[in-house]
N, CA and C atoms of all chains as a GROMACS GRO file, in nm:
protein
  582
    1MET      N    1   8.918  10.706   9.729
    1MET     CA    2   8.873  10.562   9.753
    1MET      C    3   8.811  10.514   9.623
    2GLY      N    4   8.861  10.399   9.576
    2GLY     CA    5   8.820  10.342   9.457
    2GLY      C    6   8.680  10.274   9.466
    3CYS      N    7   8.614  10.257   9.344
    3CYS     CA    8   8.486  10.203   9.352
    3CYS      C    9   8.476  10.064   9.407
    4SER      N   10   8.569   9.970   9.376
    4SER     CA   11   8.550   9.832   9.435
    4SER      C   12   8.570   9.835   9.575
    5LEU      N   13   8.659   9.917   9.622
    5LEU     CA   14   8.689   9.925   9.765
    5LEU      C   15   8.557   9.980   9.840
    6ALA      N   16   8.506  10.086   9.782
    6ALA     CA   17   8.387  10.148   9.841
    6ALA      C   18   8.274  10.049   9.841
    7SER      N   19   8.259   9.972   9.733
    7SER     CA   20   8.157   9.862   9.727
    7SER      C   21   8.173   9.753   9.836
    8SER      N   22   8.302   9.720   9.859
    8SER     CA   23   8.327   9.619   9.958
    8SER      C   24   8.303   9.670  10.094
    9LEU      N   25   8.331   9.801  10.122
    9LEU     CA   26   8.304   9.853  10.248
    9LEU      C   27   8.154   9.867  10.276
   10VAL      N   28   8.086   9.911  10.173
   10VAL     CA   29   7.939   9.913  10.198
   10VAL      C   30   7.880   9.770  10.221
   11ALA      N   31   7.933   9.680  10.146
   11ALA     CA   32   7.880   9.536  10.159
   11ALA      C   33   7.917   9.489  10.304
   12ALA      N   34   8.031   9.521  10.362
   12ALA     CA   35   8.063   9.470  10.490
   12ALA      C   36   7.984   9.545  10.599
   13ILE      N   37   7.948   9.670  10.576
   13ILE     CA   38   7.863   9.735  10.676
   13ILE      C   39   7.728   9.671  10.682
   14LYS      N   40   7.679   9.649  10.557
   14LYS     CA   41   7.538   9.583  10.555
   14LYS      C   42   7.538   9.445  10.612
   15LYS      N   43   7.642   9.378  10.590
   15LYS     CA   44   7.654   9.240  10.638
   15LYS      C   45   7.649   9.233  10.790
   16PHE      N   46   7.732   9.325  10.851
   16PHE     CA   47   7.734   9.333  10.999
   16PHE      C   48   7.599   9.371  11.046
   17LYS      N   49   7.536   9.470  10.982
   17LYS     CA   50   7.403   9.513  11.032
   17LYS      C   51   7.302   9.400  11.023
   18ARG      N   52   7.300   9.323  10.918
   18ARG     CA   53   7.198   9.225  10.896
   18ARG      C   54   7.226   9.104  10.988
   19GLU      N   55   7.360   9.066  10.999
   19GLU     CA   56   7.392   8.937  11.067
   19GLU      C   57   7.412   8.948  11.222
   20SER      N   58   7.476   9.053  11.266
   20SER     CA   59   7.502   9.066  11.406
   20SER      C   60   7.459   9.190  11.476
   21ASP      N   61   7.449   9.295  11.405
   21ASP     CA   62   7.403   9.427  11.443
   21ASP      C   63   7.465   9.461  11.585
   22PRO      N   64   7.599   9.485  11.587
   22PRO     CA   65   7.666   9.529  11.707
   22PRO      C   66   7.627   9.671  11.742
   23GLU      N   67   7.648   9.718  11.863
   23GLU     CA   68   7.615   9.864  11.895
   23GLU      C   69   7.711   9.951  11.812
   24PHE      N   70   7.839   9.906  11.793
   24PHE     CA   71   7.934   9.998  11.724
   24PHE      C   72   8.010   9.919  11.615
   25LEU      N   73   8.018   9.974  11.502
   25LEU     CA   74   8.102   9.924  11.393
   25LEU      C   75   8.214  10.025  11.363
   26PHE      N   76   8.333   9.990  11.391
   26PHE     CA   77   8.449  10.078  11.367
   26PHE      C   78   8.508  10.054  11.228
   27ILE      N   79   8.524  10.157  11.155
   27ILE     CA   80   8.589  10.152  11.022
   27ILE      C   81   8.736  10.199  11.047
   28GLU      N   82   8.838  10.121  11.003
   28GLU     CA   83   8.967  10.155  11.015
   28GLU      C   84   9.034  10.156  10.878
   29PRO      N   85   9.036  10.266  10.808
   29PRO     CA   86   9.108  10.271  10.680
   29PRO      C   87   9.261  10.258  10.706
   30SER      N   88   9.329  10.203  10.609
   30SER     CA   89   9.471  10.176  10.638
   30SER      C   90   9.559  10.304  10.630
   31GLU      N   91   9.515  10.397  10.558
   31GLU     CA   92   9.597  10.523  10.544
   31GLU      C   93   9.503  10.646  10.555
   32MET      N   94   9.566  10.760  10.535
   32MET     CA   95   9.484  10.889  10.540
   32MET      C   96   9.374  10.887  10.430
   33VAL      N   97   9.262  10.925  10.468
   33VAL     CA   98   9.158  10.926  10.360
   33VAL      C   99   9.092  11.059  10.387
   34ILE      N  100   9.016  11.104  10.280
   34ILE     CA  101   8.934  11.229  10.289
   34ILE      C  102   8.805  11.199  10.370
   35ALA      N  103   8.787  11.280  10.475
   35ALA     CA  104   8.672  11.263  10.553
   35ALA      C  105   8.534  11.256  10.481
   36LYS      N  106   8.526  11.349  10.383
   36LYS     CA  107   8.401  11.346  10.308
   36LYS      C  108   8.375  11.228  10.226
   37GLU      N  109   8.487  11.174  10.166
   37GLU     CA  110   8.472  11.062  10.081
   37GLU      C  111   8.430  10.935  10.159
   38ILE      N  112   8.494  10.923  10.280
   38ILE     CA  113   8.451  10.800  10.356
   38ILE      C  114   8.318  10.823  10.413
   39ARG      N  115   8.274  10.936  10.447
   39ARG     CA  116   8.141  10.961  10.496
   39ARG      C  117   8.041  10.927  10.388
   40ASP      N  118   8.067  10.973  10.272
   40ASP     CA  119   7.971  10.954  10.160
   40ASP      C  120   7.957  10.796  10.139
   41VAL      N  121   8.067  10.718  10.150
   41VAL     CA  122   8.066  10.575  10.131
   41VAL      C  123   7.981  10.515  10.238
   42VAL      N  124   8.005  10.560  10.357
   42VAL     CA  125   7.933  10.496  10.468
   42VAL      C  126   7.777  10.524  10.462
   43LEU      N  127   7.752  10.645  10.415
   43LEU     CA  128   7.610  10.676  10.394
   43LEU      C  129   7.543  10.590  10.286
   44MET      N  130   7.614  10.540  10.185
   44MET     CA  131   7.555  10.468  10.075
   44MET      C  132   7.480  10.351  10.114
   45GLY      N  133   7.535  10.274  10.222
   45GLY     CA  134   7.455  10.151  10.258
   45GLY      C  135   7.314  10.184  10.326
   46GLN      N  136   7.296  10.307  10.360
   46GLN     CA  137   7.166  10.333  10.418
   46GLN      C  138   7.048  10.330  10.324
   47ARG      N  139   7.083  10.314  10.196
   47ARG     CA  140   6.976  10.301  10.098
   47ARG      C  141   6.908  10.164  10.120
   48ASP      N  142   6.970  10.073  10.176
   48ASP     CA  143   6.914   9.930  10.194
   48ASP      C  144   6.888   9.898  10.331
   49VAL      N  145   6.978   9.937  10.428
   49VAL     CA  146   6.954   9.887  10.570
   49VAL      C  147   6.966  10.019  10.652
   50LYS      N  148   6.905  10.024  10.776
   50LYS     CA  149   6.904  10.132  10.859
   50LYS      C  150   7.015  10.109  10.962
   51TYR      N  151   7.102  10.214  10.969
   51TYR     CA  152   7.204  10.219  11.077
   51TYR      C  153   7.235  10.366  11.094
   52GLU      N  154   7.302  10.396  11.203
   52GLU     CA  155   7.341  10.529  11.232
   52GLU      C  156   7.483  10.564  11.187
   53VAL      N  157   7.493  10.677  11.131
   53VAL     CA  158   7.637  10.724  11.087
   53VAL      C  159   7.690  10.803  11.200
   54GLY      N  160   7.791  10.754  11.266
   54GLY     CA  161   7.857  10.826  11.377
   54GLY      C  162   7.971  10.914  11.320
   55PRO      N  163   8.043  10.967  11.410
   55PRO     CA  164   8.154  11.057  11.376
   55PRO      C  165   8.269  11.001  11.299
   56VAL      N  166   8.332  11.092  11.226
   56VAL     CA  167   8.457  11.047  11.155
   56VAL      C  168   8.570  11.122  11.234
   57ILE      N  169   8.660  11.041  11.294
   57ILE     CA  170   8.764  11.095  11.384
   57ILE      C  171   8.890  11.089  11.317
   58ALA      N  172   8.967  11.192  11.309
   58ALA     CA  173   9.098  11.191  11.249
   58ALA      C  174   9.210  11.193  11.353
   59LEU      N  175   9.305  11.090  11.339
   59LEU     CA  176   9.423  11.099  11.422
   59LEU      C  177   9.538  11.154  11.347
   60VAL      N  178   9.602  11.246  11.414
   60VAL     CA  179   9.726  11.301  11.357
   60VAL      C  180   9.845  11.239  11.436
   61ASP      N  181   9.918  11.164  11.362
   61ASP     CA  182  10.030  11.092  11.435
   61ASP      C  183  10.142  11.193  11.481
   62GLY      N  184  10.150  11.204  11.611
   62GLY     CA  185  10.239  11.305  11.670
   62GLY      C  186  10.384  11.285  11.621
   63GLU      N  187  10.425  11.157  11.629
   63GLU     CA  188  10.556  11.114  11.596
   63GLU      C  189  10.597  11.142  11.449
   64GLY      N  190  10.499  11.125  11.363
   64GLY     CA  191  10.526  11.136  11.222
   64GLY      C  192  10.483  11.269  11.170
   65PHE      N  193  10.442  11.353  11.258
   65PHE     CA  194  10.382  11.484  11.206
   65PHE      C  195  10.477  11.564  11.128
   66ARG      N  196  10.600  11.579  11.164
   66ARG     CA  197  10.695  11.665  11.105
   66ARG      C  198  10.706  11.627  10.950
   67ASP      N  199  10.729  11.501  10.922
   67ASP     CA  200  10.744  11.446  10.784
   67ASP      C  201  10.615  11.473  10.710
   68ASN      N  202  10.499  11.431  10.776
   68ASN     CA  203  10.377  11.447  10.697
   68ASN      C  204  10.344  11.595  10.673
   69TRP      N  205  10.378  11.681  10.762
   69TRP     CA  206  10.358  11.826  10.750
   69TRP      C  207  10.435  11.884  10.629
   70GLN      N  208  10.562  11.827  10.622
   70GLN     CA  209  10.652  11.881  10.521
   70GLN      C  210  10.625  11.811  10.381
   71GLU      N  211  10.583  11.684  10.378
   71GLU     CA  212  10.580  11.618  10.252
   71GLU      C  213  10.425  11.599  10.206
   72ARG      N  214  10.335  11.594  10.300
   72ARG     CA  215  10.203  11.564  10.258
   72ARG      C  216  10.096  11.666  10.322
   73ARG      N  217  10.143  11.786  10.335
   73ARG     CA  218  10.058  11.874  10.396
   73ARG      C  219   9.920  11.894  10.330
   74HIS      N  220   9.922  11.895  10.203
   74HIS     CA  221   9.793  11.910  10.129
   74HIS      C  222   9.697  11.797  10.168
   75LEU      N  223   9.748  11.676  10.171
   75LEU     CA  224   9.664  11.562  10.199
   75LEU      C  225   9.619  11.561  10.345
   76LEU      N  226   9.714  11.601  10.436
   76LEU     CA  227   9.674  11.606  10.574
   76LEU      C  228   9.565  11.708  10.602
   77ILE      N  229   9.568  11.821  10.532
   77ILE     CA  230   9.464  11.919  10.551
   77ILE      C  231   9.334  11.867  10.499
   78LYS      N  232   9.328  11.791  10.386
   78LYS     CA  233   9.215  11.739  10.333
   78LYS      C  234   9.161  11.634  10.435
   79HIS      N  235   9.251  11.565  10.482
   79HIS     CA  236   9.221  11.457  10.572
   79HIS      C  237   9.148  11.516  10.700
   80LEU      N  238   9.194  11.629  10.744
   80LEU     CA  239   9.135  11.692  10.866
   80LEU      C  240   9.011  11.767  10.832
   81SER      N  241   8.996  11.816  10.713
   81SER     CA  242   8.878  11.898  10.673
   81SER      C  243   8.758  11.800  10.673
   82GLY      N  244   8.656  11.840  10.745
   82GLY     CA  245   8.538  11.752  10.742
   82GLY      C  246   8.533  11.654  10.844
   83ALA      N  247   8.647  11.622  10.908
   83ALA     CA  248   8.632  11.529  11.018
   83ALA      C  249   8.563  11.590  11.144
   84ASP      N  250   8.497  11.514  11.213
   84ASP     CA  251   8.421  11.567  11.324
   84ASP      C  252   8.506  11.608  11.441
   85ALA      N  253   8.624  11.539  11.457
   85ALA     CA  254   8.711  11.571  11.555
   85ALA      C  255   8.846  11.519  11.515
   86ALA      N  256   8.946  11.583  11.570
   86ALA     CA  257   9.090  11.547  11.546
   86ALA      C  258   9.160  11.542  11.671
   87PHE      N  259   9.258  11.444  11.675
   87PHE     CA  260   9.336  11.423  11.800
   87PHE      C  261   9.483  11.399  11.758
   88ILE      N  262   9.576  11.457  11.827
   88ILE     CA  263   9.709  11.435  11.808
   88ILE      C  264   9.741  11.312  11.888
   89SER      N  265   9.775  11.206  11.811
   89SER     CA  266   9.782  11.071  11.881
   89SER      C  267   9.925  11.044  11.933
   90ARG      N  268   9.929  10.943  12.018
   90ARG     CA  269  10.059  10.883  12.059
   90ARG      C  270  10.144  10.994  12.136
   91ILE      N  271  10.083  11.086  12.205
   91ILE     CA  272  10.166  11.192  12.263
   91ILE      C  273  10.253  11.147  12.376
   92ASP      N  274  10.228  11.020  12.427
   92ASP     CA  275  10.322  10.975  12.527
   92ASP      C  276  10.461  10.952  12.473
   93LEU      N  277  10.468  10.951  12.335
   93LEU     CA  278  10.608  10.944  12.275
   93LEU      C  279  10.670  11.075  12.251
   94LEU      N  280  10.595  11.179  12.276
   94LEU     CA  281  10.642  11.312  12.240
   94LEU      C  282  10.668  11.401  12.370
   95SER      N  283  10.759  11.497  12.343
   95SER     CA  284  10.777  11.592  12.453
   95SER      C  285  10.666  11.694  12.454
   96GLU      N  286  10.641  11.760  12.566
   96GLU     CA  287  10.529  11.850  12.576
   96GLU      C  288  10.544  11.966  12.476
   97SER      N  289  10.668  12.010  12.456
   97SER     CA  290  10.688  12.127  12.364
   97SER      C  291  10.656  12.089  12.222
   98ARG      N  292  10.689  11.956  12.192
   98ARG     CA  293  10.662  11.909  12.052
   98ARG      C  294  10.513  11.901  12.035
   99THR      N  295  10.434  11.844  12.133
   99THR     CA  296  10.295  11.835  12.118
   99THR      C  297  10.234  11.973  12.101
  100LYS      N  298  10.285  12.074  12.183
  100LYS     CA  299  10.232  12.212  12.164
  100LYS      C  300  10.262  12.265  12.029
  101SER      N  301  10.377  12.243  11.973
  101SER     CA  302  10.415  12.297  11.834
  101SER      C  303  10.328  12.238  11.728
  102ILE      N  304  10.285  12.112  11.747
  102ILE     CA  305  10.190  12.047  11.650
  102ILE      C  306  10.054  12.114  11.660
  103GLY      N  307  10.015  12.122  11.786
  103GLY     CA  308   9.880  12.202  11.805
  103GLY      C  309   9.880  12.332  11.747
  104LEU      N  310   9.993  12.406  11.755
  104LEU     CA  311   9.988  12.544  11.699
  104LEU      C  312   9.993  12.540  11.550
  105ALA      N  313  10.070  12.445  11.493
  105ALA     CA  314  10.078  12.437  11.349
  105ALA      C  315   9.940  12.414  11.291
  106LEU      N  316   9.865  12.321  11.364
  106LEU     CA  317   9.729  12.288  11.310
  106LEU      C  318   9.641  12.406  11.335
  107ALA      N  319   9.658  12.481  11.445
  107ALA     CA  320   9.566  12.594  11.473
  107ALA      C  321   9.580  12.698  11.373
  108GLU      N  322   9.710  12.716  11.324
  108GLU     CA  323   9.737  12.820  11.228
  108GLU      C  324   9.654  12.789  11.094
  109MET      N  325   9.623  12.663  11.077
  109MET     CA  326   9.555  12.616  10.960
  109MET      C  327   9.402  12.619  10.986
  110GLY      N  328   9.369  12.651  11.107
  110GLY     CA  329   9.226  12.648  11.144
  110GLY      C  330   9.166  12.517  11.203
  111PHE      N  331   9.255  12.428  11.248
  111PHE     CA  332   9.218  12.302  11.298
  111PHE      C  333   9.251  12.291  11.450
  112SER      N  334   9.156  12.239  11.530
  112SER     CA  335   9.189  12.223  11.668
  112SER      C  336   9.192  12.063  11.686
  113ALA      N  337   9.298  12.029  11.767
  113ALA     CA  338   9.319  11.883  11.778
  113ALA      C  339   9.359  11.863  11.931
  114TRP      N  340   9.294  11.772  11.991
  114TRP     CA  341   9.328  11.738  12.130
  114TRP      C  342   9.433  11.636  12.140
  115PRO      N  343   9.522  11.649  12.236
  115PRO     CA  344   9.624  11.545  12.255
  115PRO      C  345   9.563  11.421  12.306
  116LEU      N  346   9.612  11.300  12.241
  116LEU     CA  347   9.548  11.175  12.277
  116LEU      C  348   9.656  11.076  12.316
  117SER      N  349   9.639  11.004  12.418
  117SER     CA  350   9.717  10.877  12.441
  117SER      C  351   9.634  10.780  12.514
  118THR      N  352   9.610  10.668  12.435
  118THR     CA  353   9.527  10.565  12.502
  118THR      C  354   9.609  10.495  12.616
  119ARG      N  355   9.741  10.499  12.586
  119ARG     CA  356   9.830  10.431  12.690
  119ARG      C  357   9.810  10.503  12.827
  120GLN      N  358   9.802  10.636  12.822
  120GLN     CA  359   9.786  10.714  12.943
  120GLN      C  360   9.645  10.749  12.970
  121SER      N  361   9.562  10.705  12.891
  121SER     CA  362   9.406  10.734  12.905
  121SER      C  363   9.387  10.882  12.896
  122LEU      N  364   9.477  10.953  12.812
  122LEU     CA  365   9.463  11.097  12.805
  122LEU      C  366   9.356  11.129  12.680
  123SER      N  367   9.252  11.198  12.721
  123SER     CA  368   9.154  11.231  12.619
  123SER      C  369   9.067  11.113  12.555
  124ALA      N  370   9.098  10.992  12.608
  124ALA     CA  371   9.019  10.880  12.557
  124ALA      C  372   8.870  10.893  12.592
  125HIS      N  373   8.851  10.966  12.711
  125HIS     CA  374   8.708  10.979  12.748
  125HIS      C  375   8.637  11.068  12.653
  126GLN      N  376   8.709  11.163  12.592
  126GLN     CA  377   8.654  11.257  12.501
  126GLN      C  378   8.609  11.186  12.366
  127VAL      N  379   8.682  11.080  12.333
  127VAL     CA  380   8.651  10.999  12.217
  127VAL      C  381   8.526  10.919  12.256
  128VAL      N  382   8.524  10.872  12.363
  128VAL     CA  383   8.402  10.785  12.417
  128VAL      C  384   8.283  10.873  12.411
  129GLU      N  385   8.293  10.997  12.458
  129GLU     CA  386   8.183  11.090  12.470
  129GLU      C  387   8.129  11.121  12.326
  130LEU      N  388   8.226  11.143  12.232
  130LEU     CA  389   8.191  11.170  12.094
  130LEU      C  390   8.107  11.059  12.029
  131ILE      N  391   8.150  10.930  12.063
  131ILE     CA  392   8.090  10.820  11.999
  131ILE      C  393   7.961  10.773  12.065
  132ALA      N  394   7.955  10.773  12.193
  132ALA     CA  395   7.844  10.718  12.270
  132ALA      C  396   7.711  10.796  12.259
  133MET      N  397   7.297  10.009  11.528
  133MET     CA  398   7.438   9.998  11.498
  133MET      C  399   7.487  10.136  11.454
  134LYS      N  400   7.590  10.185  11.510
  134LYS     CA  401   7.646  10.317  11.483
  134LYS      C  402   7.784  10.286  11.417
  135VAL      N  403   7.802  10.359  11.294
  135VAL     CA  404   7.924  10.331  11.224
  135VAL      C  405   8.015  10.451  11.261
  136VAL      N  406   8.138  10.425  11.311
  136VAL     CA  407   8.237  10.524  11.347
  136VAL      C  408   8.363  10.497  11.275
  137THR      N  409   8.412  10.603  11.208
  137THR     CA  410   8.531  10.594  11.133
  137THR      C  411   8.650  10.664  11.215
  138ILE      N  412   8.758  10.577  11.226
  138ILE     CA  413   8.881  10.622  11.290
  138ILE      C  414   8.988  10.619  11.188
  139MET      N  415   9.030  10.740  11.139
  139MET     CA  416   9.119  10.738  11.032
  139MET      C  417   9.255  10.812  11.070
  140GLY      N  418   9.362  10.783  10.997
  140GLY     CA  419   9.490  10.843  11.023
  140GLY      C  420   9.598  10.767  10.945
  141THR      N  421   9.716  10.809  10.952
  141THR     CA  422   9.827  10.746  10.878
  141THR      C  423   9.853  10.613  10.947
  142MET      N  424   9.933  10.541  10.880
  142MET     CA  425   9.979  10.412  10.939
  142MET      C  426  10.056  10.434  11.061
  143ASP      N  427  10.037  10.354  11.166
  143ASP     CA  428  10.097  10.374  11.293
  143ASP      C  429  10.053  10.503  11.373
  144SER      N  430   9.945  10.549  11.340
  144SER     CA  431   9.895  10.669  11.410
  144SER      C  432   9.814  10.644  11.539
  145GLY      N  433   9.798  10.498  11.558
  145GLY     CA  434   9.736  10.460  11.681
  145GLY      C  435   9.583  10.428  11.659
  146LYS      N  436   9.539  10.406  11.547
  146LYS     CA  437   9.396  10.366  11.509
  146LYS      C  438   9.360  10.248  11.581
  147THR      N  439   9.442  10.152  11.561
  147THR     CA  440   9.410  10.013  11.626
  147THR      C  441   9.408  10.024  11.778
  148SER      N  442   9.506  10.092  11.829
  148SER     CA  443   9.507  10.105  11.983
  148SER      C  444   9.386  10.167  12.024
  149LEU      N  445   9.335  10.277  11.949
  149LEU     CA  446   9.217  10.348  12.001
  149LEU      C  447   9.103  10.260  11.983
  150ILE      N  448   9.090  10.184  11.871
  150ILE     CA  449   8.971  10.091  11.856
  150ILE      C  450   8.966   9.994  11.961
  151ARG      N  451   9.084   9.929  11.987
  151ARG     CA  452   9.088   9.827  12.103
  151ARG      C  453   9.046   9.883  12.232
  152HIS      N  454   9.092  10.008  12.252
  152HIS     CA  455   9.052  10.082  12.380
  152HIS      C  456   8.906  10.098  12.384
  153LEU      N  457   8.851  10.150  12.274
  153LEU     CA  458   8.706  10.173  12.274
  153LEU      C  459   8.615  10.045  12.275
  154SER      N  460   8.664   9.940  12.213
  154SER     CA  461   8.588   9.811  12.215
  154SER      C  462   8.589   9.760  12.352
  155ALA      N  463   8.704   9.764  12.421
  155ALA     CA  464   8.714   9.720  12.561
  155ALA      C  465   8.624   9.798  12.655
  156HIS      N  466   8.625   9.932  12.625
  156HIS     CA  467   8.543  10.017  12.717
  156HIS      C  468   8.387   9.988  12.702
  157PHE      N  469   8.348   9.969  12.574
  157PHE     CA  470   8.212   9.944  12.546
  157PHE      C  471   8.172   9.806  12.587
  158ALA      N  472   8.264   9.714  12.575
  158ALA     CA  473   8.233   9.575  12.616
  158ALA      C  474   8.202   9.566  12.763
  159GLN      N  475   8.277   9.656  12.846
  159GLN     CA  476   8.246   9.662  12.984
  159GLN      C  477   8.108   9.708  13.024
  160LYS      N  478   8.053   9.790  12.928
  160LYS     CA  479   7.913   9.848  12.940
  160LYS      C  480   7.816   9.748  12.878
  161GLY      N  481   7.869   9.635  12.829
  161GLY     CA  482   7.764   9.538  12.771
  161GLY      C  483   7.738   9.566  12.625
  162LYS      N  484   7.816   9.648  12.561
  162LYS     CA  485   7.787   9.684  12.424
  162LYS      C  486   7.892   9.616  12.328
  163ARG      N  487   7.843   9.569  12.215
  163ARG     CA  488   7.929   9.481  12.131
  163ARG      C  489   7.985   9.571  12.019
  164SER      N  490   8.094   9.533  11.978
  164SER     CA  491   8.168   9.615  11.867
  164SER      C  492   8.211   9.524  11.762
  165ALA      N  493   8.235   9.581  11.646
  165ALA     CA  494   8.293   9.507  11.519
  165ALA      C  495   8.377   9.611  11.453
  166VAL      N  496   8.469   9.550  11.378
  166VAL     CA  497   8.579   9.636  11.307
  166VAL      C  498   8.581   9.596  11.163
  167VAL      N  499   8.587   9.693  11.076
  167VAL     CA  500   8.614   9.668  10.934
  167VAL      C  501   8.751   9.730  10.913
  168VAL      N  502   8.842   9.649  10.869
  168VAL     CA  503   8.984   9.684  10.860
  168VAL      C  504   9.047   9.626  10.733
  169ASN      N  505   9.155   9.687  10.685
  169ASN     CA  506   9.221   9.615  10.566
  169ASN      C  507   9.286   9.494  10.616
  170GLU      N  508   9.311   9.400  10.520
  170GLU     CA  509   9.360   9.263  10.550
  170GLU      C  510   9.480   9.267  10.628
  171GLU      N  511   9.576   9.359  10.599
  171GLU     CA  512   9.699   9.358  10.679
  171GLU      C  513   9.681   9.413  10.823
  172GLY      N  514   9.568   9.493  10.834
  172GLY     CA  515   9.550   9.550  10.969
  172GLY      C  516   9.476   9.452  11.059
  173ARG      N  517   9.459   9.330  11.025
  173ARG     CA  518   9.384   9.240  11.103
  173ARG      C  519   9.470   9.190  11.228
  174GLU      N  520   9.591   9.181  11.197
  174GLU     CA  521   9.686   9.114  11.290
  174GLU      C  522   9.680   9.160  11.430
  175PRO      N  523   9.678   9.295  11.461
  175PRO     CA  524   9.673   9.337  11.596
  175PRO      C  525   9.546   9.295  11.675
  176TYR      N  526   9.443   9.256  11.598
  176TYR     CA  527   9.319   9.209  11.664
  176TYR      C  528   9.324   9.053  11.689
  177ASP      N  529   9.407   9.021  11.778
  177ASP     CA  530   9.424   8.874  11.804
  177ASP      C  531   9.297   8.809  11.861
  178GLN      N  532   9.296   8.674  11.838
  178GLN     CA  533   9.167   8.603  11.891
  178GLN      C  534   9.129   8.633  12.025
  179GLU      N  535   9.241   8.630  12.108
  179GLU     CA  536   9.206   8.647  12.252
  179GLU      C  537   9.137   8.775  12.279
  180PHE      N  538   9.178   8.891  12.218
  180PHE     CA  539   9.112   9.019  12.235
  180PHE      C  540   8.976   9.008  12.180
  181LEU      N  541   8.953   8.948  12.066
  181LEU     CA  542   8.820   8.944  12.006
  181LEU      C  543   8.716   8.863  12.107
  182THR      N  544   8.773   8.745  12.157
  182THR     CA  545   8.694   8.666  12.238
  182THR      C  546   8.661   8.747  12.368
  183GLU      N  547   8.762   8.798  12.421
  183GLU     CA  548   8.749   8.855  12.553
  183GLU      C  549   8.645   8.970  12.549
  184HIS      N  550   8.640   9.042  12.440
  184HIS     CA  551   8.551   9.161  12.427
  184HIS      C  552   8.426   9.139  12.344
  185GLY      N  553   8.408   9.020  12.301
  185GLY     CA  554   8.293   8.988  12.209
  185GLY      C  555   8.296   9.062  12.086
  186ALA      N  556   8.413   9.100  12.035
  186ALA     CA  557   8.425   9.186  11.914
  186ALA      C  558   8.437   9.091  11.788
  187GLN      N  559   8.394   9.147  11.680
  187GLN     CA  560   8.406   9.076  11.553
  187GLN      C  561   8.486   9.156  11.456
  188ILE      N  562   8.541   9.095  11.358
  188ILE     CA  563   8.634   9.171  11.263
  188ILE      C  564   8.615   9.120  11.125
  189THR      N  565   8.623   9.205  11.027
  189THR     CA  566   8.632   9.161  10.884
  189THR      C  567   8.736   9.239  10.810
  190GLY      N  568   8.805   9.178  10.717
  190GLY     CA  569   8.912   9.250  10.644
  190GLY      C  570   8.871   9.281  10.501
  191LEU      N  571   8.914   9.394  10.456
  191LEU     CA  572   8.893   9.432  10.316
  191LEU      C  573   9.026   9.435  10.238
  192ARG      N  574   9.039   9.386  10.122
  192ARG     CA  575   9.167   9.394  10.055
  192ARG      C  576   9.188   9.532   9.996
  193GLY      N  577   9.310   9.583  10.035
  193GLY     CA  578   9.338   9.717   9.978
  193GLY      C  579   9.284   9.840  10.066
  194GLY      N  580   9.201   9.802  10.166
  194GLY     CA  581   9.131   9.901  10.243
  194GLY      C  582   9.219   9.970  10.341
   0.00000   0.00000   0.00000
């Protein structure tokens, strides 16, 4: 994450805290990022204003997993390392066996990831519990 | 205010999950806001934001 982007993110967090102070502020990076990097950026704003730093949740796209695993495994591992929880997302688009094989591939690397489908409300309650 | 990061590849369902969570917490009377890259604002239509009392801001390149 570049310096100017990090600064913009910190400024946005502080602005929300000062102006509207919602119960939850969701950060949605556009692509895979490294959990530690984003956590460090989120922590930076605490120097000036007080807010709580909640979990960093990693989604592993079930449909695109095969390509990401073959082409960007190193980044995917970095992405998952340090995340507070990981979920295999959009599993309503996958067969049960494919979901299992993704879980096994991740488990072999030491990661556990729950299957998630907001469309089917599968595991969504786990995310809510993590956050609330 | 609690800051929660939802990360993943493009089309991994981040927006769907955040919409789901915002709607869930709105039902409990809790407000949400989202920081997203400029291109990612589109799925957060005005109707959704108004209905759930959510706010959004976009970052360039984020």
